[in-house]
VOGU-3710 file (C-alpha; in Angstrom, 3 decimals, decimal comma):
1> mkikhlvkdt> 123,399/-95,425/-164,847  125,300/-92,387/-162,751  126,761/-89,006/-164,147  131,274/-89,039/-164,797  132,676/-85,732/-164,484  135,417/-84,530/-167,172  137,813/-81,762/-166,540  136,103/-79,256/-168,975  137,349/-77,885/-172,418  137,517/-74,647/-172,124
11> nwqnrvesig> 137,621/-74,275/-176,151  134,247/-76,074/-176,158  131,975/-73,517/-177,752  134,373/-73,010/-180,449  134,785/-76,599/-180,892  131,084/-77,158/-181,327  130,358/-73,945/-183,561  132,518/-75,612/-186,070  130,824/-78,454/-186,260  127,563/-75,974/-187,398
21> ygyhsdngip> 126,764/-76,011/-183,999  125,440/-72,438/-183,216  122,464/-72,645/-180,805  124,128/-74,664/-177,529  123,717/-71,689/-175,383  120,521/-69,441/-174,727  121,142/-65,929/-173,478  124,420/-67,166/-172,105  123,492/-69,835/-170,219  124,399/-73,668/-171,873
31> ywvddyyfsi> 121,844/-75,587/-173,524  124,642/-78,455/-174,352  126,436/-79,971/-170,944  130,298/-80,377/-172,308  132,182/-81,206/-168,793  129,995/-84,048/-167,431  128,732/-86,807/-169,568  125,638/-90,176/-168,125  128,098/-93,720/-168,060  125,625/-96,298/-168,909
41> splfadeiyn> 126,248/-100,291/-169,435  125,578/-101,778/-172,255  122,473/-103,789/-170,688  120,415/-100,463/-170,163  121,786/-99,638/-173,733  120,078/-103,176/-174,868  116,682/-102,489/-172,795  116,580/-98,549/-173,743  116,577/-100,501/-177,586  114,125/-103,063/-176,778
51> attelwqmcl> 112,043/-101,328/-175,394  111,673/-98,780/-177,949  111,852/-101,510/-180,797  108,472/-102,538/-178,743  107,011/-99,425/-178,250  107,273/-98,667/-182,136  105,257/-101,566/-182,659  102,456/-101,150/-180,409  102,703/-97,388/-181,904  101,913/-99,224/-185,226
61> aavehvienk> 99,177/-100,781/-184,232  97,531/-98,149/-182,245  97,128/-95,817/-185,585  95,938/-98,779/-186,874  93,010/-99,090/-184,746  92,583/-95,277/-184,379  91,971/-95,347/-187,952  90,216/-98,683/-188,400  87,845/-97,389/-185,332  87,554/-93,414/-186,654
71> kyhlfhipny> 88,461/-92,260/-182,868  89,766/-89,310/-184,773  87,517/-86,685/-182,813  89,657/-87,899/-179,173  92,718/-86,318/-181,067  90,489/-83,161/-182,175  91,644/-83,470/-186,059  89,140/-82,432/-188,011  87,257/-84,044/-190,410  88,147/-83,164/-193,846
81> vhhhierswe> 92,110/-84,267/-192,942  90,529/-87,472/-191,978  90,850/-88,721/-195,344  93,849/-87,915/-196,228  95,482/-89,544/-192,923  93,601/-92,578/-193,920  95,257/-92,123/-197,529  98,350/-91,860/-196,426  98,332/-95,014/-194,088  97,072/-96,769/-196,589
91> netpsiygrf> 99,801/-96,279/-198,992  102,365/-96,265/-196,507  103,551/-92,815/-197,186  107,496/-92,494/-196,052  108,500/-91,299/-192,634  111,480/-90,992/-191,385  111,805/-90,659/-187,662  110,779/-89,552/-183,947  112,021/-89,769/-180,526  110,882/-91,640/-177,646
101> dfaydeikkq> 110,900/-90,157/-174,313  111,514/-92,316/-171,216  111,427/-91,990/-167,282  113,478/-94,239/-165,686  112,667/-94,982/-162,342  116,059/-95,921/-160,588  114,011/-98,387/-158,013  111,798/-99,953/-159,271  114,538/-100,083/-162,592  112,234/-100,014/-165,252
111> lkllefnadt> 111,439/-97,023/-168,453  107,708/-95,309/-168,910  107,146/-93,559/-171,887  106,071/-90,083/-171,405  105,242/-89,227/-174,975  106,722/-90,359/-178,330  107,747/-87,300/-180,779  106,765/-88,252/-184,003  106,161/-85,532/-185,758  108,843/-82,822/-185,748
121> ptslfecgvv> 111,186/-83,742/-182,901  114,705/-81,723/-182,602  117,551/-82,499/-180,904  118,339/-85,101/-184,026  121,859/-83,234/-184,598  122,695/-82,795/-181,125  122,060/-86,834/-180,677  123,766/-88,012/-183,797  126,463/-85,430/-184,625  127,671/-83,354/-181,722
131> qwhwkqnyfg> 128,037/-86,221/-179,050  130,085/-88,390/-181,226  132,212/-85,336/-182,147  132,394/-84,467/-177,794  133,066/-88,464/-177,799  136,287/-88,433/-179,804  137,179/-84,992/-178,518  137,442/-86,802/-175,175  137,732/-90,152/-175,876  138,565/-91,093/-179,129
141> dskdqfnsvh> 137,928/-94,737/-180,299  138,582/-95,854/-176,495  134,676/-95,906/-175,594  131,351/-96,366/-176,874  128,321/-94,453/-177,131  123,988/-95,687/-178,369  125,015/-93,960/-181,528  123,928/-95,273/-185,239  122,038/-92,418/-185,464  124,215/-90,491/-188,842
151> eqliqtwkei> 124,486/-93,958/-190,431  120,635/-95,203/-190,014  119,578/-91,447/-191,434  121,516/-92,138/-194,977  120,455/-95,478/-194,923  116,585/-94,551/-194,613  117,007/-91,636/-196,909  118,658/-94,950/-199,546  115,317/-96,967/-199,323  113,364/-94,620/-199,437
161> kpylkgeilh> 114,519/-92,396/-202,300  112,800/-94,928/-205,422  109,228/-94,463/-203,128  109,496/-90,684/-203,300  107,200/-88,687/-206,826  109,802/-86,608/-208,717  113,485/-85,918/-208,528  113,238/-83,318/-205,590  113,452/-83,745/-202,978  112,031/-80,768/-200,568
171> ftcvresled> 113,085/-79,649/-197,724  110,847/-77,097/-195,169  110,646/-74,803/-192,236  109,879/-71,596/-190,587  113,084/-69,071/-191,377  113,463/-67,643/-187,733  114,788/-70,438/-186,025  117,950/-71,187/-186,394  117,840/-74,639/-184,068  114,557/-76,199/-186,830
181> ltnveylrdc> 117,258/-74,619/-189,863  120,336/-77,018/-188,457  118,131/-79,849/-187,772  116,536/-79,600/-191,738  119,915/-79,261/-192,758  121,688/-81,527/-191,216  118,279/-84,234/-192,392  119,174/-82,677/-196,127  122,968/-83,308/-195,764  122,106/-86,742/-194,946
191> amqagiqtql> 119,626/-87,239/-197,947  122,116/-85,795/-200,458  124,304/-88,626/-199,125  122,379/-91,165/-199,877  122,454/-90,098/-203,439  118,984/-88,095/-203,205  118,655/-84,245/-205,164  117,204/-81,814/-202,418  116,210/-77,968/-202,002  115,943/-75,662/-199,559
201> lyideigwng> 113,237/-73,212/-198,967  110,940/-71,491/-196,264  107,634/-72,206/-194,955  106,275/-69,219/-196,343  107,553/-69,398/-199,302  105,995/-72,797/-200,288  103,311/-71,541/-203,365  99,898/-72,283/-204,575  99,344/-72,179/-208,219  95,295/-73,670/-207,764
211> snfvdlndqp> 96,182/-77,029/-208,372  99,073/-78,241/-206,308  102,210/-76,559/-204,406  105,208/-74,847/-205,693  108,223/-73,975/-205,011  110,507/-70,216/-205,563  110,431/-70,807/-209,538  107,131/-72,006/-210,110  108,380/-75,986/-210,151  106,147/-78,489/-208,131
221> itdifklypw> 106,410/-79,824/-204,889  105,897/-83,112/-205,625  107,976/-84,978/-201,968  108,729/-82,136/-199,259  109,977/-82,849/-195,774  109,257/-80,499/-193,139  110,002/-79,458/-189,682  106,522/-78,096/-188,689  103,841/-79,555/-187,144  100,583/-80,882/-188,973
231> ewmineeygh> 97,947/-79,507/-186,227  99,854/-75,953/-187,547  99,376/-76,924/-190,969  95,794/-78,029/-190,714  94,232/-75,278/-188,790  96,260/-72,516/-191,373  94,526/-70,569/-194,686  96,798/-72,886/-197,036  95,766/-76,150/-194,797  92,755/-77,334/-196,727
241> hitndilesq> 95,112/-77,034/-200,009  97,082/-80,121/-198,988  94,105/-82,583/-199,386  92,909/-80,493/-202,393  96,468/-81,229/-204,021  96,252/-82,586/-207,575  99,953/-83,947/-207,407  98,616/-85,256/-203,985  102,860/-84,101/-202,411  103,897/-86,873/-200,476
251> wiepswkmil> 104,835/-85,317/-197,327  107,875/-86,464/-194,196  106,111/-86,681/-192,335  103,296/-88,091/-193,336  99,573/-86,572/-192,018  99,180/-90,172/-189,794  101,750/-89,022/-187,823  99,558/-86,502/-186,787  97,602/-89,085/-184,266  101,011/-90,702/-182,764
261> snkailailw> 102,581/-87,233/-182,772  99,198/-86,226/-180,506  99,042/-87,134/-176,548  96,121/-88,886/-177,141  97,697/-91,523/-178,508  99,149/-92,250/-174,879  95,717/-93,225/-173,542  95,011/-94,807/-176,573  98,131/-97,375/-175,895  96,896/-97,429/-172,109
271> elypnhplll> 93,428/-98,900/-173,356  94,691/-101,474/-175,877  97,899/-102,048/-173,348  97,079/-101,660/-170,198  99,578/-102,168/-167,355  101,614/-102,783/-170,058  104,685/-102,142/-167,919  106,626/-99,681/-170,258  103,490/-97,783/-169,849  102,070/-95,021/-167,977
281> etyfndskgm> 98,321/-95,006/-166,575  96,660/-92,863/-168,114  93,674/-91,767/-169,197  91,100/-89,176/-171,553  90,046/-86,055/-169,517  90,197/-88,074/-165,923  92,845/-88,548/-163,353  90,439/-91,462/-162,469  91,308/-91,325/-159,193  95,338/-91,412/-159,531
291> pnfvkkplls> 96,947/-89,802/-156,110  99,754/-88,355/-158,645  99,382/-87,210/-162,533  100,401/-85,214/-164,205  97,213/-83,560/-166,512  99,026/-82,457/-170,160  97,498/-81,040/-173,216  96,897/-83,538/-176,437  99,174/-80,612/-178,489  100,988/-78,929/-175,851
301> reganisvis> 104,843/-78,548/-177,323  108,072/-78,147/-174,981  106,645/-78,802/-171,446  103,747/-75,194/-172,180  100,384/-75,768/-169,737  101,840/-78,919/-168,354  100,546/-79,058/-164,238  101,664/-81,562/-162,183  99,724/-82,761/-159,628  100,444/-84,572/-156,459
311> nnriiestqg> 97,820/-85,794/-153,378  95,357/-83,340/-155,346  98,055/-80,732/-154,799  100,110/-79,285/-157,753  103,469/-79,430/-157,517  104,926/-77,849/-160,640  102,969/-76,032/-163,577  103,588/-74,280/-166,910  101,998/-71,617/-168,975  101,580/-71,265/-172,195
321> dygqegfiyq> 98,891/-71,202/-175,508  97,633/-75,118/-174,782  94,747/-76,332/-173,730  91,162/-75,568/-175,727  91,757/-78,969/-177,068  91,323/-80,595/-174,241  93,881/-83,188/-171,922  95,017/-86,306/-170,536  95,815/-87,041/-167,542  98,821/-89,827/-167,036
331> elasliknns> 100,389/-91,102/-163,682  103,121/-88,875/-162,844  106,814/-90,818/-162,949  110,020/-91,340/-160,926  112,875/-89,429/-163,365  116,005/-89,350/-162,868  117,519/-87,472/-159,629  121,221/-86,303/-159,698  123,073/-82,946/-158,129  122,150/-80,929/-161,044
341> gysiigswii> 118,612/-81,579/-161,723  116,322/-83,810/-163,265  116,969/-86,212/-167,007  115,065/-88,124/-169,206  115,685/-90,143/-171,731  115,274/-89,467/-175,547  115,113/-92,585/-177,688  115,508/-92,482/-181,661  113,446/-94,826/-184,199  114,879/-94,055/-187,808
351> gqescgisfr> 113,222/-96,000/-190,706  111,638/-98,947/-188,460  115,271/-99,121/-185,789  116,411/-98,259/-182,633  119,401/-96,020/-183,242  120,498/-93,285/-180,302  119,935/-91,818/-177,391  119,692/-89,040/-175,530  119,580/-87,787/-171,785  117,411/-83,833/-171,297
361> esdslitndr> 118,157/-81,975/-167,968  115,809/-79,688/-166,014  116,052/-77,845/-163,034  112,156/-78,739/-162,241  109,972/-81,827/-162,574  108,274/-80,935/-166,220  111,202/-80,768/-169,378  111,002/-77,610/-171,065  112,689/-75,576/-173,906  115,711/-74,856/-171,624
371> srfiphiie> 116,783/-78,198/-170,696  120,179/-78,941/-170,744  121,756/-82,347/-173,458  123,647/-85,010/-171,823  126,178/-86,628/-173,818  126,406/-90,286/-172,743  129,305/-92,987/-172,871  128,414/-96,534/-172,845  131,415/-97,705/-170,482
//
């Protein structure tokens, strides 16, 4: 695995905008990397595929463990929603996707799980569409990618379709984020290609008629995909309506994903699978004497409120609004290091299938919302 450079396409901004990618830069600083890429071997692609598949099964077993043993307090999940989580798990409420984030130790040649973005992962559009078009622009069909995201999304929606409770699948996100809207519209387009009738509405447009959720036409919402965090929903005023909904609307992602999207799952996984080669040593509320570790809030997003500690000294930290919910302490991982920065690997699970990867590059050890997306090629 190594970085390779290209002669930059001076028209790259117009090219990506032509496929609907409107947030490729932030205040003139590119988020999308167009002129270099990660070249990986087929064997490394297989290694990521196998690691993702194995971790997905481990995560499902961990959810079962948490539910059976009522360990919700470790995740700071409110009591009133426990039954909803259990019902969504027992009823096998459809789930569409998730993204594992890996560190890769180049000396030990070992992938390590950093976290699992199981509820509202973004960069799906970049992975499934933008980097595929990037490959076609520079290499045509002469090169390959670990990328069947688009096909797998359509296939998964086809598999979910018979289990929808109504004729229309609603899609929702916040209205202020072009990134969220782009990812939601991509998912909605794939659902339509799978033969599902869909309707878009923003999260603030969802209504409540006293017994069930409704859209702007006062039509009942029976099934809804949301790009909006569960931990926000259940702590907002209308959150309690979710458990009082007489139609029992199907939310995708389902409420059992609250367990997997919480960083407490990393400590649970270490408890269930101690010393597993894909896992980093992780504990609740204590570093257990680890000399080098990362302190992460249970619900932190985009690298907020994270501290990197080496030999009892904070070497990096970020600010934010998280931390009151508690922390996990995770062994410090070795990241891919190149002249341009530090990189992690995102690996997508869609349905039950590992189907695509992406690289995110940061100037610092902590990956944040300014981290760059780097495409890849299998060579």
